[in-house]
C-alpha positions as CSV (number, residue, x, y, z in Angstrom):
1,M,-35.2,-2.4,4.5
2,P,-37.0,0.5,2.8
3,Y,-34.8,3.4,1.7
4,S,-35.2,6.9,3.2
5,D,-34.7,10.1,1.3
6,H,-31.6,10.7,3.4
7,Q,-30.1,7.3,2.4
8,D,-30.9,8.1,-1.3
9,Y,-29.0,11.4,-1.0
10,D,-26.0,9.8,0.7
11,L,-25.8,7.1,-2.0
12,A,-26.3,9.6,-4.8
13,D,-23.5,11.8,-3.5
14,K,-20.9,9.0,-3.0
15,K,-18.0,9.0,-5.4
16,R,-17.1,5.4,-4.5
17,T,-17.6,2.8,-1.7
18,K,-15.6,0.0,-0.1
19,N,-18.8,-1.6,1.2
20,K,-20.1,-4.4,-1.0
21,A,-23.6,-4.2,0.4
22,E,-23.7,-0.4,-0.2
23,F,-22.4,-1.0,-3.8
24,I,-25.4,-3.3,-4.4
25,Q,-27.7,-0.6,-3.1
26,M,-26.2,2.0,-5.3
27,R,-26.6,-0.3,-8.3
28,L,-30.3,-0.9,-7.5
29,R,-31.0,2.8,-7.0
30,F,-29.0,4.0,-10.0
31,P,-29.2,1.2,-12.6
32,D,-28.3,3.4,-15.5
33,R,-24.9,4.3,-14.2
34,I,-21.7,2.5,-15.4
35,T,-20.6,0.0,-12.8
36,I,-16.9,0.0,-11.9
37,V,-14.8,-2.2,-9.6
38,S,-11.2,-1.4,-8.8
39,E,-8.7,-3.9,-7.3
40,G,-5.0,-3.5,-6.8
41,D,-2.1,-1.9,-5.0
42,S,-1.1,1.5,-3.6
43,W,-1.4,3.2,-7.0
44,F,-5.1,2.7,-6.4
45,A,-5.1,3.1,-2.6
46,Y,-2.1,5.2,-1.4
47,P,-3.3,7.2,1.7
48,K,-3.5,11.0,1.8
49,K,-0.9,13.0,3.6
50,W,-3.0,13.3,6.7
51,L,-4.6,9.8,6.1
52,I,-8.2,11.1,5.9
53,A,-7.4,14.6,4.6
54,G,-5.3,16.0,1.9
55,K,-5.0,16.1,-1.9
56,P,-6.0,13.2,-4.1
57,S,-3.2,10.7,-3.4
58,N,-3.7,7.8,-5.9
59,L,-5.3,7.1,-9.3
60,I,-8.7,6.1,-8.0
61,D,-9.0,9.4,-6.0
62,H,-8.8,11.2,-9.3
63,I,-10.8,8.9,-11.4
64,S,-13.7,8.6,-9.0
65,K,-14.0,12.4,-8.9
66,W,-14.5,12.3,-12.7
67,T,-17.0,9.4,-12.6
68,H,-19.0,11.0,-9.8
69,K,-22.8,10.5,-10.3
70,K,-22.0,8.7,-13.6
71,A,-20.8,5.4,-12.1
72,N,-21.5,3.1,-9.2
73,F,-17.9,2.5,-8.0
74,L,-16.6,-0.2,-5.6
75,T,-13.0,-0.1,-4.6
76,M,-11.2,-3.2,-3.2
77,A,-7.6,-2.0,-3.5
78,S,-5.1,-2.1,-0.6
79,N,-1.6,-0.8,-0.1
80,G,1.2,-3.4,-0.4
81,D,-0.9,-5.9,-2.4
82,E,0.9,-8.0,-4.9
83,A,-0.7,-9.1,-8.2
84,V,0.0,-12.8,-7.5
85,D,-1.6,-12.6,-4.0
86,I,-4.7,-10.7,-5.3
87,I,-5.4,-13.6,-7.8
88,S,-5.2,-16.2,-5.0
89,G,-6.8,-16.9,-1.7
90,K,-9.4,-14.7,-0.1
91,Q,-9.0,-11.8,-2.5
92,K,-9.6,-14.0,-5.5
93,H,-12.6,-15.5,-3.8
94,D,-14.0,-12.0,-3.0
95,L,-13.5,-10.9,-6.6
96,V,-15.1,-14.0,-8.0
97,K,-18.1,-13.4,-5.7
98,I,-18.5,-9.9,-6.9
99,L,-18.3,-10.8,-10.6
100,R,-20.5,-13.9,-10.3
101,W,-23.2,-12.2,-8.1
102,H,-23.6,-9.2,-10.4
103,H,-23.6,-11.3,-13.5
104,N,-26.2,-13.9,-12.5
105,G,-29.8,-13.5,-11.4
106,K,-32.8,-11.4,-11.9
107,N,-32.5,-7.6,-11.9
108,R,-28.7,-7.8,-11.9
109,K,-26.3,-6.4,-14.4
110,P,-22.6,-7.4,-15.0
111,V,-19.8,-5.2,-13.8
112,D,-19.0,-3.0,-16.8
113,L,-15.4,-2.2,-15.9
114,L,-12.7,-3.8,-13.7
115,L,-9.8,-1.5,-13.1
116,F,-6.7,-3.4,-12.0
117,S,-3.3,-2.2,-10.7
118,G,-0.7,-4.8,-9.8
119,G,2.8,-6.1,-10.3
120,G,4.9,-3.4,-8.7
121,N,4.9,-4.7,-5.2
122,D,5.8,-8.2,-6.5
123,V,9.3,-7.0,-7.4
124,V,10.2,-3.9,-5.2
125,G,10.8,-3.6,-1.5
126,E,12.1,-5.9,1.2
127,N,12.1,-9.6,0.5
128,D,11.9,-9.0,-3.3
129,F,14.0,-6.3,-5.0
130,E,17.4,-7.4,-3.4
131,R,17.1,-10.9,-4.9
132,F,17.0,-9.5,-8.4
133,I,20.1,-7.3,-8.3
134,N,23.8,-8.2,-8.6
135,R,26.5,-6.7,-6.4
136,Y,29.0,-4.1,-7.7
137,D,31.4,-5.3,-10.4
138,E,33.9,-2.9,-11.9
139,S,33.5,-4.5,-15.3
140,Y,29.8,-3.6,-15.5
141,V,29.0,-0.7,-17.8
142,T,25.2,-0.8,-18.0
143,G,22.3,-0.9,-15.5
144,K,21.1,-4.2,-17.0
145,Q,24.3,-6.0,-16.0
146,Y,23.4,-5.3,-12.4
147,I,20.2,-7.3,-12.7
148,N,19.8,-11.0,-12.3
149,M,17.7,-11.3,-15.5
150,P,16.8,-15.0,-15.2
151,R,15.4,-14.4,-11.7
152,L,13.6,-11.2,-12.7
153,E,12.1,-12.8,-15.9
154,R,10.8,-15.7,-13.9
155,K,9.1,-13.4,-11.5
156,I,7.7,-11.3,-14.3
157,K,6.3,-14.4,-15.9
158,Q,4.6,-15.2,-12.6
159,I,3.0,-11.7,-12.6
160,G,1.9,-12.3,-16.2
161,L,0.3,-15.6,-15.2
162,A,-1.6,-13.7,-12.5
163,Y,-3.0,-11.4,-15.1
164,Q,-3.9,-14.4,-17.3
165,E,-5.7,-15.9,-14.3
166,L,-7.5,-12.7,-13.7
167,L,-8.7,-12.7,-17.4
168,D,-9.7,-16.4,-17.1
169,I,-11.8,-15.5,-14.0
170,R,-13.5,-12.7,-15.9
171,D,-14.1,-14.9,-19.0
172,H,-15.8,-17.6,-16.8
173,Y,-17.8,-15.5,-14.4
174,S,-18.5,-12.2,-16.2
175,P,-17.4,-12.3,-19.8
176,K,-18.8,-8.9,-20.7
177,T,-16.7,-7.1,-18.1
178,L,-13.8,-5.0,-19.6
179,I,-10.6,-5.2,-17.7
180,M,-8.3,-2.1,-17.8
181,T,-4.8,-1.8,-16.2
182,H,-1.7,0.4,-16.5
183,T,2.0,0.1,-16.7
184,Y,4.2,1.9,-14.1
185,D,6.1,5.0,-15.0
186,Y,9.9,5.2,-14.3
187,P,10.5,6.0,-10.6
188,Y,13.5,7.9,-9.5
189,P,15.9,6.1,-7.1
190,S,15.4,7.8,-3.7
191,L,15.7,7.1,0.0
192,T,12.3,8.8,0.6
193,G,9.6,6.4,1.7
194,G,6.0,7.1,2.8
195,V,5.6,10.0,5.2
196,F,2.2,10.7,6.9
197,L,0.8,12.9,9.7
198,G,3.7,15.3,9.5
199,G,6.3,12.5,9.9
200,L,4.6,10.7,12.8
201,I,4.3,7.7,10.5
202,Q,7.1,6.8,8.1
203,T,8.0,3.9,5.9
204,E,11.4,2.9,4.3
205,A,12.0,3.4,0.6
206,W,11.8,0.5,-1.7
207,M,14.7,0.2,-4.1
208,K,17.7,2.6,-3.8
209,R,18.6,1.4,-0.3
210,F,19.2,-2.1,-1.7
211,M,21.1,-0.8,-4.7
212,D,23.3,1.2,-2.3
213,A,23.9,-1.8,-0.1
214,A,24.9,-3.8,-3.2
215,G,27.4,-1.1,-4.2
216,I,25.6,-0.1,-7.4
217,Q,26.8,3.3,-8.4
218,E,24.1,6.0,-8.6
219,E,24.8,6.6,-12.3
220,F,23.4,3.1,-13.0
221,Q,20.5,3.0,-10.5
222,A,17.8,4.8,-12.7
223,D,18.7,2.4,-15.6
224,V,18.3,-0.6,-13.3
225,I,14.8,0.6,-12.3
226,Q,13.9,1.3,-15.9
227,V,14.7,-2.3,-16.9
228,F,12.4,-3.6,-14.1
229,M,9.5,-1.4,-15.4
230,D,10.1,-2.1,-19.1
231,T,10.3,-5.9,-18.5
232,M,7.0,-5.8,-16.6
233,A,5.3,-3.5,-19.2
234,K,6.4,-5.8,-22.0
235,E,4.8,-8.8,-20.3
236,I,1.3,-7.2,-19.8
237,L,1.4,-5.4,-23.2
238,D,2.1,-8.8,-24.8
239,I,-0.9,-10.2,-23.0
240,E,-3.1,-7.4,-24.3
241,T,-2.4,-8.5,-27.9
242,R,-3.6,-12.0,-27.2
243,R,-6.6,-11.5,-24.9
244,K,-9.9,-9.8,-25.7
245,G,-11.5,-7.3,-23.4
246,F,-8.2,-6.3,-21.8
247,I,-6.8,-2.8,-22.2
248,V,-3.3,-1.7,-21.0
249,V,-2.7,2.1,-20.6
250,D,1.0,2.5,-21.0
251,S,2.0,5.3,-18.6
252,R,5.7,5.2,-19.1
253,K,7.4,8.6,-19.8
254,T,4.3,10.4,-18.6
255,L,6.1,12.0,-15.6
256,V,9.1,14.1,-16.6
257,G,11.1,14.7,-13.5
258,A,11.9,13.7,-9.9
259,T,9.6,16.6,-8.7
260,E,6.6,14.6,-9.9
261,W,7.4,11.8,-7.5
262,L,6.2,12.1,-3.9
263,N,8.5,9.3,-2.8
264,E,10.5,6.5,-4.5
265,I,7.6,4.7,-6.0
266,H,4.5,7.0,-5.7
267,P,3.9,10.1,-7.8
268,T,2.7,13.4,-6.3
269,S,-1.0,14.2,-6.5
270,E,-0.4,16.0,-9.8
271,G,1.7,13.2,-11.1
272,F,-1.1,10.7,-10.4
273,K,-3.5,13.0,-12.0
274,K,-1.5,13.0,-15.3
275,I,-1.6,9.2,-15.4
276,A,-5.3,9.1,-14.3
277,E,-6.2,11.4,-17.2
278,Q,-4.7,8.8,-19.6
279,I,-6.8,6.0,-18.0
280,F,-10.0,8.1,-17.9
281,K,-9.6,9.1,-21.6
282,K,-9.4,5.4,-22.5
283,M,-12.4,4.7,-20.2
284,K,-14.5,7.3,-22.0
285,N,-13.7,5.6,-25.4
286,F,-15.5,2.5,-24.1
287,F,-18.1,4.2,-22.0
288,P,-19.1,7.5,-23.6
289,T,-21.6,8.4,-20.9
290,L,-18.6,9.1,-18.6
291,G,-17.6,12.0,-20.8
């Protein structure tokens, strides 16, 4: 179908798209731009306060503002996605198709950058977090003692294997694609979940309610969460040292107080912006035209 001037304008003005066909059109019309695909969890897809209106509410909201008219940007991220699930089933097949199609064939160009966010949902929330914590014991004097470390470490290894599988997929189908991910900063234990549309839609919080139910004193709860985040960070940072074309932006200690958290596991818009700036700085190191 021939392009109209109006279609050209719409494509040129888009910061990003969820539509794969539209992504292909953007790449054909603007072949000199960097090509970016993002896949992951709510740190890439958390909704705005009013769902379709409000401040930037996740990392990709911020990053895609800075890449505007410099990158063709496809986002595949969804709230609640787990790293292990993303690298299996339909989501894996969709990602393989994207990497393979853009790598092979005439007039096609490999995806330059795959931004990935995953692992947090694998260990927090209902059906997960409560399995990794121990009940109150008066003899415990550290947060780590309240964690079932063998269980947590097995789960973190599973997350690490998902990252390894992601890199294997990249190596096989699009070896020139750079993969960049991030660690999670240290959330503050809170009973605040997601709140949208002025409170018409609300979700439960993800960690503190389970620690309260297990009798874990508040003085230990932040330490418990820190052990979770550090264990996951260590796993993916170790992978970074062993695999080429894989960059981890370590965002721990970026946010300096509870006021920078919108709810228990998601930063405010400004909090996300501070972490997004670290990621974008690293992106510009590899792709100077984004600067």
